[in-house]
C-alpha positions in Angstrom: 0.0 0.0 0.0 1.2 3.5 -0.8 0.7 5.0 2.6 2.0 8.4 1.6 -0.6 8.6 -1.2 -3.3 7.4 1.1 -2.5 10.1 3.7 -2.6 12.8 1.0 -6.0 11.6 -0.2 -7.4 11.3 3.3 -6.2 14.8 4.3 -7.9 16.3 1.3 -11.3 14.7 2.3 -14.0 17.0 3.6 -14.8 14.2 6.2 -11.3 14.5 7.7 -10.3 17.2 10.3 -7.1 18.1 12.1 -8.1 21.5 13.4 -10.8 22.8 15.8 -14.2 24.1 14.8 -14.1 27.6 16.5 -15.2 26.6 20.0 -11.8 27.6 21.5 -13.2 29.9 24.2 -15.8 27.5 25.5 -13.4 24.5 25.4 -10.5 26.4 27.1 -12.8 27.4 30.0 -13.8 23.7 30.4 -10.2 22.5 30.3 -9.1 25.1 32.8 -11.8 24.1 35.2 -11.2 20.3 34.9 -7.5 20.1 34.6 -5.6 23.1 36.0 -4.8 23.9 39.6 -4.1 27.1 41.6 -1.9 25.2 44.0 0.4 24.0 41.2 0.6 27.5 39.7 1.6 28.7 43.2 4.4 26.2 43.4 5.6 27.2 39.9 5.6 30.9 40.9 7.7 30.1 44.0 10.6 28.4 42.2 9.0 25.0 42.1 9.3 24.6 45.8 6.6 24.7 48.6 6.9 24.0 52.3 3.8 23.2 54.3 4.4 22.0 57.9 7.0 19.2 57.9 6.7 18.7 54.1 8.8 20.4 51.5 7.7 19.7 47.9 10.3 20.0 45.1 8.5 19.9 41.8 10.3 19.1 38.6 10.7 22.2 36.4 9.1 20.4 33.5 6.2 18.0 34.1 2.6 17.3 33.3 0.6 18.1 30.2 2.7 18.7 27.0 1.4 20.7 24.1 0.5 17.7 22.1 -1.6 16.3 24.9 -3.4 19.6 25.5 -4.1 19.9 21.8 -5.5 16.3 21.6 -7.8 16.9 24.5 -9.0 20.3 23.2 -9.7 18.8 19.8 -11.7 15.9 21.4 -13.8 18.4 23.4 -14.3 20.6 20.3 -15.5 17.5 18.4 -18.2 16.9 20.9 -19.2 20.6 20.8 -19.4 20.5 17.0 -21.3 17.2 16.8 -23.6 17.3 19.9 -26.1 14.6 18.6 -23.8 12.3 16.6 -22.4 9.1 18.0 -18.7 9.6 18.6 -16.1 6.9 19.0 -12.4 7.0 19.8 -10.0 4.2 18.6 -7.9 4.1 21.8 -7.5 6.1 25.0 -7.0 9.7 24.0 -3.9 9.7 26.3 -2.8 7.4 29.1 -4.6 9.1 32.0 -7.7 7.5 33.6 -9.4 10.8 34.7 -9.1 12.3 31.2 -10.5 9.2 29.5 -13.3 9.0 32.1 -14.2 12.6 31.3 -14.6 11.6 27.6 -16.9 8.7 28.6 -19.0 11.1 30.6 -19.3 13.2 27.4 -20.7 10.1 25.7 -17.5 9.5 23.7 -17.5 5.7 23.2 -14.3 3.6 23.0 -14.0 1.0 20.2 -14.6 -2.4 21.9 -11.8 -5.0 22.0 -12.4 -8.7 21.8 -10.6 -11.3 24.1 -7.9 -11.7 21.5 -7.1 -8.0 21.7 -8.6 -7.1 18.3 -10.8 -4.0 17.9 -14.3 -4.5 16.7 -15.0 -1.7 14.2 -18.3 -3.3 13.1 -20.0 -1.1 15.7 -19.1 2.0 13.8 -21.6 3.3 11.3 -20.9 5.6 8.3 -22.7 8.6 9.9 -20.6 8.3 13.1 -17.7 10.5 14.1 -14.4 8.9 15.1 -11.5 10.5 17.0 -8.0 9.3 16.5 -6.0 9.7 19.7 -2.7 11.6 20.4 -0.8 8.3 19.8 -2.3 8.1 16.3 -3.9 5.2 14.6 -2.6 2.6 12.1 -3.0 3.1 8.4 -5.3 0.1 8.2 -7.6 1.6 10.8 -7.7 4.9 9.0 -8.4 3.2 5.7 -11.3 1.2 7.2 -12.8 4.3 8.7 -12.4 6.3 5.5 -14.1 3.5 3.5 -17.0 3.5 6.0 -17.4 7.3 5.3 -17.0 8.4 8.9 -16.2 11.9 9.9 -12.6 11.7 11.3 -11.0 14.0 13.9 -7.3 13.3 13.9 -5.6 14.5 17.2 -2.3 12.7 16.4 0.6 14.5 18.0 2.8 16.2 15.4 5.9 14.6 17.0 4.4 11.2 16.3 3.7 12.3 12.7 7.3 13.3 12.4 8.4 9.7 13.3 6.0 8.4 10.6 7.6 10.7 8.0 11.0 9.2 9.0 9.7 5.7 8.5 8.3 6.7 5.1 11.9 7.7 4.1 13.2 4.4 5.4 10.7 2.6 3.1 11.5 4.8 0.1 15.2 3.9 0.4 14.5 0.2 1.0 15.8 0.4 4.6 14.4 -1.9 7.3 13.0 0.3 10.2 14.5 -0.4 13.6 11.8 1.0 16.0 12.8 1.6 19.6 9.6 1.0 21.4 7.0 -1.4 22.9 5.4 -3.6 20.2 2.0 -3.5 22.0 1.9 0.2 22.4 -0.6 2.1 20.3 2.0 4.5 19.0 4.4 1.8 17.9 1.6 -0.2 16.2 0.7 2.9 14.3 4.3 3.7 13.4 5.1 0.2 12.2 2.0 0.4 9.9 3.9 2.9 7.8 6.9 0.7 7.4 7.6 -2.0 4.8 10.2 -4.1 6.7 10.5 -3.4 10.4 11.9 -4.8 13.7 10.9 -3.4 17.1 13.5 -3.5 19.9 12.4 -2.7 23.5 15.8 -1.7 24.9 19.6 -1.6 24.6 19.9 -5.3 25.5 17.6 -6.4 22.6 19.5 -4.0 20.3 22.8 -5.6 21.3 21.4 -9.1 20.5 20.4 -7.8 17.0 23.8 -6.2 16.4 25.6 -9.4 17.5 23.5 -11.3 15.0 24.4 -8.8 12.3 28.1 -9.3 12.9 28.3 -13.0 13.7 25.1 -14.5 12.5 23.2 -17.0 14.7 20.2 -19.2 15.0 17.5 -17.7 12.8 14.7 -19.6 14.5 15.8 -18.4 17.9 15.9 -14.8 16.6 12.4 -15.0 15.2 11.1 -16.6 18.4 12.7 -13.9 20.5 11.1 -11.1 18.6 7.8 -12.8 18.0 5.1 -10.1 17.3 7.8 -7.4 16.9 8.6 -7.7 13.2 6.9 -7.3 9.8 5.5 -10.1 7.8 8.1 -12.2 6.0 10.9 -10.5 8.0 14.2 -12.5 7.6 17.1 -11.5 9.9 19.5 -13.0 7.4 18.6 -10.6 4.6 16.7 -7.7 6.2 19.4 -6.4 8.6 21.7 -5.1 5.9 20.2 -1.6 5.4 18.7 0.0 8.5 16.9 3.1 9.6 16.3 4.0 13.2 13.1 5.5 14.6 11.5 5.5 18.1 8.3 5.6 20.1 8.3 9.2 21.2 7.9 8.4 24.9 11.0 6.2 25.3 14.1 7.3 27.2 16.1 9.8 25.1 19.5 8.5 26.2 18.6 4.9 25.4 17.3 5.8 21.9 20.5 7.7 21.2 22.6 4.7 22.4 20.6 2.3 20.2 21.1 4.5 17.2 24.8 4.8 17.7 25.1 1.0 18.4 23.5 0.1 15.0 25.6 2.7 13.2 28.9 1.4 14.7 27.8 -2.2 14.0 27.2 -1.5 10.4 30.5 0.5 10.1 32.3 -2.6 11.5 30.6 -4.9 9.0 30.7 -2.8 5.9 33.4 -0.1 6.6 33.0 3.6 7.1 33.0 4.4 3.4 29.8 2.3 2.9 27.9 3.5 5.9 25.6 5.8 4.0 24.4 2.9 1.9 23.5 0.9 5.0 22.4 3.3 7.7 19.8 6.1 7.9 18.9 8.1 11.0 16.8 11.1 11.9 16.2 12.8 15.2 12.7 11.7 16.2 12.9 12.3 20.0 10.0 14.4 21.3 11.0 17.7 22.8 8.4 17.4 25.6 9.6 13.9 26.6 13.2 15.1 26.5 12.4 18.2 28.7 10.6 16.1 31.3 13.4 13.6 31.4 16.0 16.3 31.7 14.1 18.0 34.5 13.9 14.7 36.3 17.6 14.1 36.0 18.2 17.5 37.5 15.7 16.9 40.3 17.2 13.6 41.5 20.6 15.3 42.0 19.0 17.2 45.0 18.8 15.6 48.5 15.3 14.0 48.5 13.8 11.7 51.0 11.4 10.1 48.5 10.0 10.6 45.0 6.4 10.6 43.9 5.9 10.0 40.1 2.3 10.7 39.0 0.7 9.3 35.8 -1.3 6.5 34.3 0.2 3.0 35.0 0.2 2.3 31.2 1.9 5.6 30.4 5.3 4.9 28.9 6.8 8.3 29.5 5.7 8.2 33.1 7.3 4.8 33.6 10.6 6.1 32.2 10.5 9.0 34.7 10.1 6.4 37.4 13.2 4.5 36.1 15.3 7.7 36.6 14.6 7.9 40.3 15.0 4.1 40.8 18.4 4.3 39.2 19.4 6.9 41.8 18.2 4.6 44.6 15.6 7.1 45.8 12.5 5.5 47.3 9.9 6.1 44.6 6.2 5.7 44.3 4.3 5.7 41.0 0.6 6.5 41.5 -2.1 7.6 39.2 -4.5 9.5 41.5 -5.0 10.8 45.0 -7.4 7.8 45.6 -4.2 5.6 45.9 -3.3 7.3 49.2 -4.9 6.2 52.5 -6.6 5.3 54.7 -3.9 5.9 57.2 -0.3 6.3 56.2 -0.4 3.8 53.3 -0.2 4.1 49.5 -1.2 1.8 46.7 1.5 2.2 44.1 3.1 0.4 41.1 6.8 -0.6 41.5 8.8 -0.8 38.3 7.9 -3.9 36.3 5.6 -5.2 39.1 1.9 -5.2 39.9 0.2 -2.8 42.3 1.4 -3.1 45.9 0.3 -1.5 49.2 3.0 0.2 51.2 2.3 0.9 54.9 4.0 3.8 56.6 5.3 5.2 53.4 5.7 8.7 54.7 8.5 8.6 57.4 8.3 10.6 60.6 9.8 14.1 60.8 10.6 16.7 58.1 10.5 15.4 54.5 11.7 16.7 51.2 9.6 15.0 48.5 10.4 15.2 44.8 7.4 15.3 42.5 7.0 14.9 38.8 4.2 13.8 36.5 4.0 12.3 33.0 3.0 14.2 29.9 -0.6 12.9 30.2 -1.2 14.0 33.8 -3.4 17.0 34.6 -2.1 19.5 37.2 -5.3 19.0 39.2 -4.4 15.3 39.7 -1.0 16.4 41.0 -2.6 18.9 43.3 -5.0 16.3 44.8 -2.1 14.1 45.6 -0.1 16.9 47.3 -3.1 17.8 49.4 -3.4 14.2 50.5 0.3 14.2 51.5 0.0 17.4 53.4 -3.1 16.1 55.2 -1.4 12.8 56.2 1.6 14.6 57.7 -0.6 17.1 59.5 -2.7 14.3 61.0 0.5 12.5 62.2 1.7 15.7 63.9 -1.6 16.2 65.6 -1.5 12.7 67.1 
């Protein structure tokens, strides 16, 4: 399929929308009420630091909603304003935040059902319906299906995600296999891989090293294919499809790891084919999202300070939030990943998600005495959620002092 031609055709259709409908003032008022916080603005205004009683909060200097997330939510709200009576669907969570997605449900925006095998059932969508594509984007196949049905489409895909797709298109044009640094089940990576011809998805540096070792030394083809099952294109062959490579990434991955993976593949191909031939075998573009990078850089800066513990706030399925958690864990700072204030209490306990584990309850998570708590939140987390959690922390410490 000529994905570039299809996109051009879709974008010229009167049924397809990527901009709002002129309801900016009304929508902005709604978003401010539902997602912004006076407490968080106060902390920003005081150098990202606030002391209340025995608790000092140190807020990361870049956190929370990014521009792409704000844009996606605003466009979804505008879509409901523009089509008050129509049935509206969304192909995935708009972003990985439970409160935001619940707000859409409350606005009668319906989510495409998923069967037990994980396949979406688009048969529920009628031609007169409206369908929202989330910030992560949607696969070419999904967009083609919706276009064929004649649906009105509101595309809220983040421009940074679209930038990655353009890079993958260039890989395909030059007959390069796309090496995608990401999670093969993640909506964004599924969408990105749909633009590729040949692709292989690597989760981390360890998997990239395995691939590079195969490039240099060969290996067991069956073992390779079993190891990356579900993470490569149809008819992918590691013995023939790893000679010309282009690197791209899921925009929410760790910046440093993406850079390491790109350099590793470049150096591997130089070793195999020589520096004079590298341009024939390797193609790379900078597809790291500015907002993801800024939040990671702010977290690296924050963990250099003396902190008693870290609270990382965001959806448990949020990739960029998980990577912020990794940064504090690497510094051996006691760290708690929670998605809402409801995870705190009763008493001095918290329900949180340790890295790569299921939810756990931690008793006596706030130590006695004065505390300096580092706080950050993922790009899909509203300020109001952060404020609710801080108020719960202040309340817990105040109650302990009173006793």
